[in-house]
C-alpha beads as a LAMMPS data file, in Angstrom:
LAMMPS data file: protein, C-alpha beads

331 atoms
330 bonds

1 atom types
1 bond types

-500.0 500.0 xlo xhi
-500.0 500.0 ylo yhi
-500.0 500.0 zlo zhi

Masses

1 110.0

Atoms # bond

1 1 1 187.755 -221.081 185.060
2 1 1 189.875 -224.353 184.165
3 1 1 188.481 -227.454 182.010
4 1 1 187.186 -230.218 184.961
5 1 1 189.526 -233.313 184.606
6 1 1 186.703 -234.774 182.739
7 1 1 186.956 -232.263 179.928
8 1 1 190.565 -232.950 179.547
9 1 1 190.417 -236.973 179.618
10 1 1 187.876 -236.965 177.009
11 1 1 189.825 -234.746 174.686
12 1 1 192.844 -236.720 175.320
13 1 1 190.445 -239.651 174.353
14 1 1 189.369 -237.970 171.551
15 1 1 192.961 -237.340 169.804
16 1 1 193.879 -240.669 170.181
17 1 1 191.233 -241.883 168.557
18 1 1 192.219 -239.503 165.855
19 1 1 195.272 -241.071 165.484
20 1 1 194.243 -243.992 165.304
21 1 1 192.586 -243.839 161.850
22 1 1 194.443 -245.604 159.046
23 1 1 194.448 -242.429 157.286
24 1 1 194.511 -238.862 158.737
25 1 1 191.499 -236.615 158.148
26 1 1 191.542 -234.267 156.000
27 1 1 189.790 -231.227 157.330
28 1 1 189.964 -227.706 155.383
29 1 1 189.783 -224.354 156.898
30 1 1 188.276 -221.672 154.778
31 1 1 190.213 -219.139 157.073
32 1 1 193.544 -220.012 156.514
33 1 1 195.021 -216.520 156.687
34 1 1 193.745 -215.866 160.798
35 1 1 196.672 -216.544 162.752
36 1 1 194.357 -218.657 165.073
37 1 1 193.610 -220.821 162.354
38 1 1 197.105 -221.008 161.383
39 1 1 198.806 -221.705 165.324
40 1 1 195.652 -224.933 165.250
41 1 1 196.719 -226.256 161.928
42 1 1 200.289 -226.092 162.859
43 1 1 199.836 -227.875 165.768
44 1 1 197.238 -230.364 164.381
45 1 1 199.654 -231.306 161.770
46 1 1 202.801 -231.378 163.804
47 1 1 200.643 -233.811 166.269
48 1 1 199.885 -236.016 163.459
49 1 1 195.629 -235.523 164.323
50 1 1 194.333 -234.656 160.994
51 1 1 195.621 -233.050 157.630
52 1 1 194.786 -229.222 157.791
53 1 1 194.428 -227.730 154.518
54 1 1 193.914 -223.986 154.866
55 1 1 192.175 -221.737 152.114
56 1 1 194.423 -218.738 150.951
57 1 1 197.932 -218.431 149.928
58 1 1 201.269 -220.042 151.534
59 1 1 202.418 -218.672 154.800
60 1 1 205.973 -219.456 155.512
61 1 1 207.286 -221.173 158.702
62 1 1 204.846 -223.846 159.088
63 1 1 204.972 -228.121 159.462
64 1 1 205.553 -229.129 155.524
65 1 1 201.801 -231.366 156.400
66 1 1 199.840 -228.214 155.973
67 1 1 198.689 -227.549 152.959
68 1 1 197.324 -224.055 151.377
69 1 1 195.044 -223.700 148.283
70 1 1 193.953 -220.696 146.159
71 1 1 190.356 -221.366 144.831
72 1 1 191.191 -219.094 141.842
73 1 1 193.982 -221.024 140.609
74 1 1 192.716 -224.192 141.744
75 1 1 192.353 -226.662 138.745
76 1 1 189.191 -228.612 140.280
77 1 1 187.255 -224.850 140.679
78 1 1 184.813 -225.603 137.478
79 1 1 184.060 -229.096 139.511
80 1 1 183.464 -227.575 142.329
81 1 1 181.310 -224.878 140.514
82 1 1 179.188 -227.915 138.593
83 1 1 178.255 -229.100 141.936
84 1 1 177.215 -225.990 143.178
85 1 1 174.896 -225.045 140.358
86 1 1 173.449 -228.486 140.414
87 1 1 172.503 -227.983 144.196
88 1 1 171.018 -224.730 143.609
89 1 1 170.011 -224.162 140.188
90 1 1 166.546 -224.618 141.254
91 1 1 166.672 -222.155 143.136
92 1 1 167.795 -219.596 140.293
93 1 1 171.433 -219.780 140.499
94 1 1 172.812 -219.693 137.193
95 1 1 176.394 -220.897 135.830
96 1 1 178.359 -218.090 136.053
97 1 1 176.976 -217.185 139.394
98 1 1 177.954 -220.622 140.688
99 1 1 181.234 -220.119 139.064
100 1 1 182.072 -216.979 141.526
101 1 1 180.475 -218.208 144.361
102 1 1 182.814 -221.076 143.888
103 1 1 185.652 -219.088 144.511
104 1 1 185.009 -217.822 147.881
105 1 1 186.513 -219.430 150.779
106 1 1 184.007 -220.582 152.503
107 1 1 182.164 -222.156 149.959
108 1 1 185.385 -223.620 148.106
109 1 1 185.867 -224.965 151.566
110 1 1 182.361 -226.671 151.758
111 1 1 182.396 -228.121 148.009
112 1 1 186.025 -229.545 148.924
113 1 1 184.306 -231.279 151.454
114 1 1 181.182 -232.298 148.985
115 1 1 183.335 -233.693 146.133
116 1 1 185.237 -235.999 148.798
117 1 1 188.854 -234.342 148.420
118 1 1 188.379 -233.156 152.304
119 1 1 186.627 -234.914 155.286
120 1 1 185.041 -232.051 157.073
121 1 1 185.159 -227.968 157.156
122 1 1 185.829 -225.897 159.835
123 1 1 184.979 -222.140 159.258
124 1 1 183.636 -218.824 161.627
125 1 1 186.633 -217.811 162.789
126 1 1 186.130 -214.087 160.803
127 1 1 182.709 -215.496 159.019
128 1 1 179.379 -215.109 161.047
129 1 1 177.100 -218.213 162.005
130 1 1 174.723 -217.666 159.423
131 1 1 177.305 -217.383 156.252
132 1 1 179.221 -220.525 157.653
133 1 1 176.059 -222.184 158.326
134 1 1 174.432 -221.443 155.048
135 1 1 177.765 -222.219 153.027
136 1 1 177.540 -225.868 154.463
137 1 1 173.904 -225.926 153.662
138 1 1 174.113 -225.034 150.700
139 1 1 176.687 -227.056 149.604
140 1 1 176.455 -230.159 151.563
141 1 1 172.766 -230.452 152.672
142 1 1 171.229 -232.279 155.095
143 1 1 171.609 -236.286 155.380
144 1 1 169.728 -238.951 153.670
145 1 1 166.048 -239.011 155.339
146 1 1 166.768 -235.887 157.663
147 1 1 165.037 -232.255 156.930
148 1 1 166.281 -230.722 160.285
149 1 1 170.022 -229.754 160.642
150 1 1 170.856 -228.935 164.403
151 1 1 173.412 -228.658 166.764
152 1 1 174.966 -230.511 169.909
153 1 1 176.750 -229.712 172.760
154 1 1 179.258 -232.395 174.824
155 1 1 178.828 -231.189 178.565
156 1 1 181.858 -232.336 180.895
157 1 1 180.505 -232.070 184.493
158 1 1 182.884 -232.632 187.199
159 1 1 180.776 -234.979 188.773
160 1 1 181.362 -238.742 187.168
161 1 1 178.204 -240.148 188.320
162 1 1 175.877 -238.107 185.810
163 1 1 175.672 -239.401 182.389
164 1 1 178.888 -241.407 180.702
165 1 1 181.496 -240.299 183.669
166 1 1 180.605 -236.847 183.708
167 1 1 180.154 -236.796 179.934
168 1 1 176.529 -235.475 178.162
169 1 1 175.304 -234.402 174.959
170 1 1 172.903 -231.852 175.415
171 1 1 170.766 -230.371 172.089
172 1 1 169.382 -228.463 170.408
173 1 1 171.160 -225.485 172.187
174 1 1 171.760 -223.266 169.344
175 1 1 169.941 -223.684 166.028
176 1 1 166.584 -224.587 166.077
177 1 1 164.714 -222.265 168.167
178 1 1 160.730 -223.844 168.205
179 1 1 161.352 -227.539 166.622
180 1 1 158.108 -229.253 165.791
181 1 1 157.601 -232.732 167.001
182 1 1 159.011 -234.510 163.992
183 1 1 161.741 -231.734 164.054
184 1 1 162.352 -233.000 168.042
185 1 1 162.807 -236.487 166.953
186 1 1 165.192 -236.097 164.274
187 1 1 167.511 -233.521 166.218
188 1 1 167.223 -236.396 169.178
189 1 1 168.160 -238.745 166.333
190 1 1 171.179 -237.012 165.181
191 1 1 171.831 -236.619 168.536
192 1 1 171.978 -240.160 169.636
193 1 1 174.411 -240.543 166.780
194 1 1 176.571 -238.034 167.713
195 1 1 176.812 -239.364 171.166
196 1 1 177.318 -242.531 169.251
197 1 1 180.776 -241.672 167.842
198 1 1 181.996 -238.642 170.011
199 1 1 181.319 -239.845 173.490
200 1 1 182.173 -243.825 172.230
201 1 1 178.699 -245.278 174.220
202 1 1 175.495 -246.117 173.347
203 1 1 173.696 -243.601 173.763
204 1 1 170.644 -243.387 176.212
205 1 1 168.263 -240.318 175.242
206 1 1 165.930 -238.620 177.438
207 1 1 163.028 -236.234 175.886
208 1 1 163.350 -233.418 178.708
209 1 1 160.022 -231.336 179.439
210 1 1 158.333 -229.913 182.804
211 1 1 156.402 -233.229 182.862
212 1 1 157.412 -236.713 183.828
213 1 1 155.058 -239.147 182.363
214 1 1 152.009 -237.320 182.634
215 1 1 152.653 -235.222 185.547
216 1 1 151.947 -232.177 183.733
217 1 1 150.032 -231.313 180.809
218 1 1 149.804 -228.782 177.931
219 1 1 151.229 -228.208 174.012
220 1 1 155.025 -228.511 174.965
221 1 1 154.360 -231.773 176.879
222 1 1 152.081 -232.867 174.005
223 1 1 155.162 -232.202 171.610
224 1 1 157.781 -234.031 173.135
225 1 1 155.194 -237.199 173.627
226 1 1 154.459 -237.042 170.112
227 1 1 158.288 -237.013 169.549
228 1 1 158.687 -239.813 171.315
229 1 1 156.246 -241.419 168.998
230 1 1 157.978 -240.600 166.074
231 1 1 161.233 -241.736 167.056
232 1 1 159.832 -245.000 168.358
233 1 1 158.551 -245.194 164.405
234 1 1 161.829 -244.213 162.593
235 1 1 164.301 -245.510 164.787
236 1 1 162.848 -248.678 166.884
237 1 1 166.120 -250.283 168.277
238 1 1 167.298 -246.327 169.873
239 1 1 167.135 -246.253 173.731
240 1 1 165.085 -243.495 174.763
241 1 1 162.406 -242.568 176.733
242 1 1 160.582 -239.630 177.685
243 1 1 159.054 -237.148 178.676
244 1 1 161.034 -236.457 181.723
245 1 1 161.715 -233.406 183.762
246 1 1 165.529 -232.823 184.230
247 1 1 166.165 -234.972 187.850
248 1 1 164.086 -238.161 186.865
249 1 1 166.467 -238.407 183.579
250 1 1 170.051 -237.795 185.405
251 1 1 169.754 -239.021 188.977
252 1 1 168.270 -242.904 189.750
253 1 1 166.385 -242.328 192.641
254 1 1 164.361 -239.676 191.151
255 1 1 163.927 -241.417 188.116
256 1 1 162.898 -244.501 190.156
257 1 1 160.408 -242.710 191.687
258 1 1 159.048 -240.675 189.001
259 1 1 159.304 -242.767 186.015
260 1 1 159.388 -246.789 187.746
261 1 1 159.559 -248.952 185.148
262 1 1 161.873 -246.993 182.850
263 1 1 165.173 -248.002 181.718
264 1 1 165.965 -244.617 180.657
265 1 1 164.857 -242.628 184.129
266 1 1 168.183 -241.369 186.430
267 1 1 170.995 -243.245 183.274
268 1 1 170.208 -240.677 180.669
269 1 1 173.539 -239.812 178.715
270 1 1 171.707 -237.930 175.965
271 1 1 169.454 -234.950 176.959
272 1 1 166.668 -233.325 174.188
273 1 1 165.551 -230.112 174.928
274 1 1 161.884 -229.093 173.881
275 1 1 163.199 -225.845 172.415
276 1 1 166.334 -223.851 171.849
277 1 1 165.654 -221.265 174.977
278 1 1 165.385 -224.332 177.119
279 1 1 168.741 -225.824 175.797
280 1 1 170.649 -222.644 175.519
281 1 1 169.987 -221.491 179.441
282 1 1 170.312 -225.026 180.566
283 1 1 173.735 -225.631 179.400
284 1 1 174.543 -222.003 180.309
285 1 1 173.708 -222.747 183.677
286 1 1 175.397 -225.889 184.415
287 1 1 178.251 -224.372 182.849
288 1 1 178.421 -221.274 185.237
289 1 1 176.861 -222.852 188.595
290 1 1 178.476 -226.804 188.083
291 1 1 181.713 -225.690 186.963
292 1 1 180.953 -227.958 183.643
293 1 1 182.677 -227.146 180.393
294 1 1 180.744 -226.874 177.313
295 1 1 182.181 -228.565 174.104
296 1 1 180.924 -227.212 171.402
297 1 1 178.411 -226.874 169.736
298 1 1 178.679 -229.003 166.872
299 1 1 176.432 -228.880 163.682
300 1 1 174.425 -232.671 162.959
301 1 1 171.814 -233.936 160.557
302 1 1 174.486 -232.677 157.431
303 1 1 175.547 -234.841 154.555
304 1 1 178.979 -234.849 155.975
305 1 1 180.706 -232.885 158.767
306 1 1 181.133 -229.025 158.861
307 1 1 181.356 -226.704 162.230
308 1 1 181.306 -223.220 163.033
309 1 1 183.634 -221.409 165.248
310 1 1 182.534 -218.436 167.412
311 1 1 184.687 -215.608 166.111
312 1 1 185.858 -214.549 169.203
313 1 1 187.251 -218.734 169.260
314 1 1 190.844 -219.103 170.582
315 1 1 193.345 -221.265 168.882
316 1 1 192.423 -224.078 171.146
317 1 1 188.823 -224.136 170.561
318 1 1 189.709 -224.636 166.609
319 1 1 192.084 -227.282 167.534
320 1 1 189.487 -228.981 169.672
321 1 1 186.393 -228.255 166.726
322 1 1 188.987 -230.147 164.279
323 1 1 189.626 -232.907 166.242
324 1 1 185.685 -233.688 166.903
325 1 1 185.227 -232.800 162.855
326 1 1 187.385 -235.539 162.168
327 1 1 185.391 -237.967 164.310
328 1 1 182.451 -236.907 162.736
329 1 1 183.463 -237.798 160.114
330 1 1 182.929 -241.807 160.900
331 1 1 179.325 -241.351 161.512

Bonds

1 1 1 2
2 1 2 3
3 1 3 4
4 1 4 5
5 1 5 6
6 1 6 7
7 1 7 8
8 1 8 9
9 1 9 10
10 1 10 11
11 1 11 12
12 1 12 13
13 1 13 14
14 1 14 15
15 1 15 16
16 1 16 17
17 1 17 18
18 1 18 19
19 1 19 20
20 1 20 21
21 1 21 22
22 1 22 23
23 1 23 24
24 1 24 25
25 1 25 26
26 1 26 27
27 1 27 28
28 1 28 29
29 1 29 30
30 1 30 31
31 1 31 32
32 1 32 33
33 1 33 34
34 1 34 35
35 1 35 36
36 1 36 37
37 1 37 38
38 1 38 39
39 1 39 40
40 1 40 41
41 1 41 42
42 1 42 43
43 1 43 44
44 1 44 45
45 1 45 46
46 1 46 47
47 1 47 48
48 1 48 49
49 1 49 50
50 1 50 51
51 1 51 52
52 1 52 53
53 1 53 54
54 1 54 55
55 1 55 56
56 1 56 57
57 1 57 58
58 1 58 59
59 1 59 60
60 1 60 61
61 1 61 62
62 1 62 63
63 1 63 64
64 1 64 65
65 1 65 66
66 1 66 67
67 1 67 68
68 1 68 69
69 1 69 70
70 1 70 71
71 1 71 72
72 1 72 73
73 1 73 74
74 1 74 75
75 1 75 76
76 1 76 77
77 1 77 78
78 1 78 79
79 1 79 80
80 1 80 81
81 1 81 82
82 1 82 83
83 1 83 84
84 1 84 85
85 1 85 86
86 1 86 87
87 1 87 88
88 1 88 89
89 1 89 90
90 1 90 91
91 1 91 92
92 1 92 93
93 1 93 94
94 1 94 95
95 1 95 96
96 1 96 97
97 1 97 98
98 1 98 99
99 1 99 100
100 1 100 101
101 1 101 102
102 1 102 103
103 1 103 104
104 1 104 105
105 1 105 106
106 1 106 107
107 1 107 108
108 1 108 109
109 1 109 110
110 1 110 111
111 1 111 112
112 1 112 113
113 1 113 114
114 1 114 115
115 1 115 116
116 1 116 117
117 1 117 118
118 1 118 119
119 1 119 120
120 1 120 121
121 1 121 122
122 1 122 123
123 1 123 124
124 1 124 125
125 1 125 126
126 1 126 127
127 1 127 128
128 1 128 129
129 1 129 130
130 1 130 131
131 1 131 132
132 1 132 133
133 1 133 134
134 1 134 135
135 1 135 136
136 1 136 137
137 1 137 138
138 1 138 139
139 1 139 140
140 1 140 141
141 1 141 142
142 1 142 143
143 1 143 144
144 1 144 145
145 1 145 146
146 1 146 147
147 1 147 148
148 1 148 149
149 1 149 150
150 1 150 151
151 1 151 152
152 1 152 153
153 1 153 154
154 1 154 155
155 1 155 156
156 1 156 157
157 1 157 158
158 1 158 159
159 1 159 160
160 1 160 161
161 1 161 162
162 1 162 163
163 1 163 164
164 1 164 165
165 1 165 166
166 1 166 167
167 1 167 168
168 1 168 169
169 1 169 170
170 1 170 171
171 1 171 172
172 1 172 173
173 1 173 174
174 1 174 175
175 1 175 176
176 1 176 177
177 1 177 178
178 1 178 179
179 1 179 180
180 1 180 181
181 1 181 182
182 1 182 183
183 1 183 184
184 1 184 185
185 1 185 186
186 1 186 187
187 1 187 188
188 1 188 189
189 1 189 190
190 1 190 191
191 1 191 192
192 1 192 193
193 1 193 194
194 1 194 195
195 1 195 196
196 1 196 197
197 1 197 198
198 1 198 199
199 1 199 200
200 1 200 201
201 1 201 202
202 1 202 203
203 1 203 204
204 1 204 205
205 1 205 206
206 1 206 207
207 1 207 208
208 1 208 209
209 1 209 210
210 1 210 211
211 1 211 212
212 1 212 213
213 1 213 214
214 1 214 215
215 1 215 216
216 1 216 217
217 1 217 218
218 1 218 219
219 1 219 220
220 1 220 221
221 1 221 222
222 1 222 223
223 1 223 224
224 1 224 225
225 1 225 226
226 1 226 227
227 1 227 228
228 1 228 229
229 1 229 230
230 1 230 231
231 1 231 232
232 1 232 233
233 1 233 234
234 1 234 235
235 1 235 236
236 1 236 237
237 1 237 238
238 1 238 239
239 1 239 240
240 1 240 241
241 1 241 242
242 1 242 243
243 1 243 244
244 1 244 245
245 1 245 246
246 1 246 247
247 1 247 248
248 1 248 249
249 1 249 250
250 1 250 251
251 1 251 252
252 1 252 253
253 1 253 254
254 1 254 255
255 1 255 256
256 1 256 257
257 1 257 258
258 1 258 259
259 1 259 260
260 1 260 261
261 1 261 262
262 1 262 263
263 1 263 264
264 1 264 265
265 1 265 266
266 1 266 267
267 1 267 268
268 1 268 269
269 1 269 270
270 1 270 271
271 1 271 272
272 1 272 273
273 1 273 274
274 1 274 275
275 1 275 276
276 1 276 277
277 1 277 278
278 1 278 279
279 1 279 280
280 1 280 281
281 1 281 282
282 1 282 283
283 1 283 284
284 1 284 285
285 1 285 286
286 1 286 287
287 1 287 288
288 1 288 289
289 1 289 290
290 1 290 291
291 1 291 292
292 1 292 293
293 1 293 294
294 1 294 295
295 1 295 296
296 1 296 297
297 1 297 298
298 1 298 299
299 1 299 300
300 1 300 301
301 1 301 302
302 1 302 303
303 1 303 304
304 1 304 305
305 1 305 306
306 1 306 307
307 1 307 308
308 1 308 309
309 1 309 310
310 1 310 311
311 1 311 312
312 1 312 313
313 1 313 314
314 1 314 315
315 1 315 316
316 1 316 317
317 1 317 318
318 1 318 319
319 1 319 320
320 1 320 321
321 1 321 322
322 1 322 323
323 1 323 324
324 1 324 325
325 1 325 326
326 1 326 327
327 1 327 328
328 1 328 329
329 1 329 330
330 1 330 331
C-alpha cells in the first residue's frame, strides 16, 4: 500500500529541517557493511541530510562524505572502554571486559554517541532489537530524572482533521509491556517531547482507557488516573488530560459530549495507551484499516538518541530513521 500524502509531506518537512542545521548531525551505523546501510548512507550524504559514520572497513564508490571507522584501529578505543567500564563496573564488568566489549560495533557506535563523537546511532539492520537496545541502555542510559525508556510511532493518517494535520504520536507500542502509573507518566512526558521535536507542534496529550472521566472502573482505569496525577505534578505546564476513550480523545463532537470542559478531548495529537497490547494492536489496526503509515518505532527516554531497526528493514527505512535520529538530537 503506498504511503499517504500525509507521510510524504511529513518526511519532506523533516528533510528540510535536517538540512537547516548549522552543522550536519553525525549519525553512526554499527552495521556498516550491510548493503542497505551502505545505500542509505550514500543517499543521506549525497542529499546533505546527515554526516554518516559507518563502522567497518571502507567500501569504495561511496560519497566521500561517508566516513568509515574500524573500532580495533581507533585511537579512541581506550577512552570508550573507560566510559563503558565506568558505567558498568558496578555490575561486575572488568576493565579487560570493557576493552573487548568496546570493540563490538554496536557498543562502539553507542559509545561514540556517549562521548559526543556522534549525535546519534541507528542499529538493528543485522542485530536483534534486544541486542541494539541493550547497547543503548548500557552505553547511554536514560535521560536525567527518567527511569523508563519507551518508544513512539508517528502515525500518518489520510484524514487531515485527525491530530495535527493527520499526524499522531502513539506510545508505547513496542517496549514497556505493562507500565505502572509512574512508568505511564514518564512515557507521556517523553512522548510529548517527541511530538514537540518531531511533529514540530505543541503536544496535546490524551491518556487512553476504556473509560472516559469515570464512565468505567477497574484497576487499569485507576492506573491511568494516577498517571495523570503524576504528570501534572512533574510537568505542570504539559497540555494533558484523561482518562479518555479513543473517540473522546480524537473526535471533537464526541469529546464535547463525553468530557465537557476538557481542552484536550477531541483535539489530541499524542495518544498514550495503557499498555503495550493496546498500543501495538491499535497502531497495526490503524495502519491496515485506515491506510495510515506507521513511522517508527523510535526510542525515547534515553540520554542521547539511538534507534533500532527491524532486521527486515529496507534502505528507505534506514534513510528515514537516520533523519529522525538527527532531529531527536535537538531535544
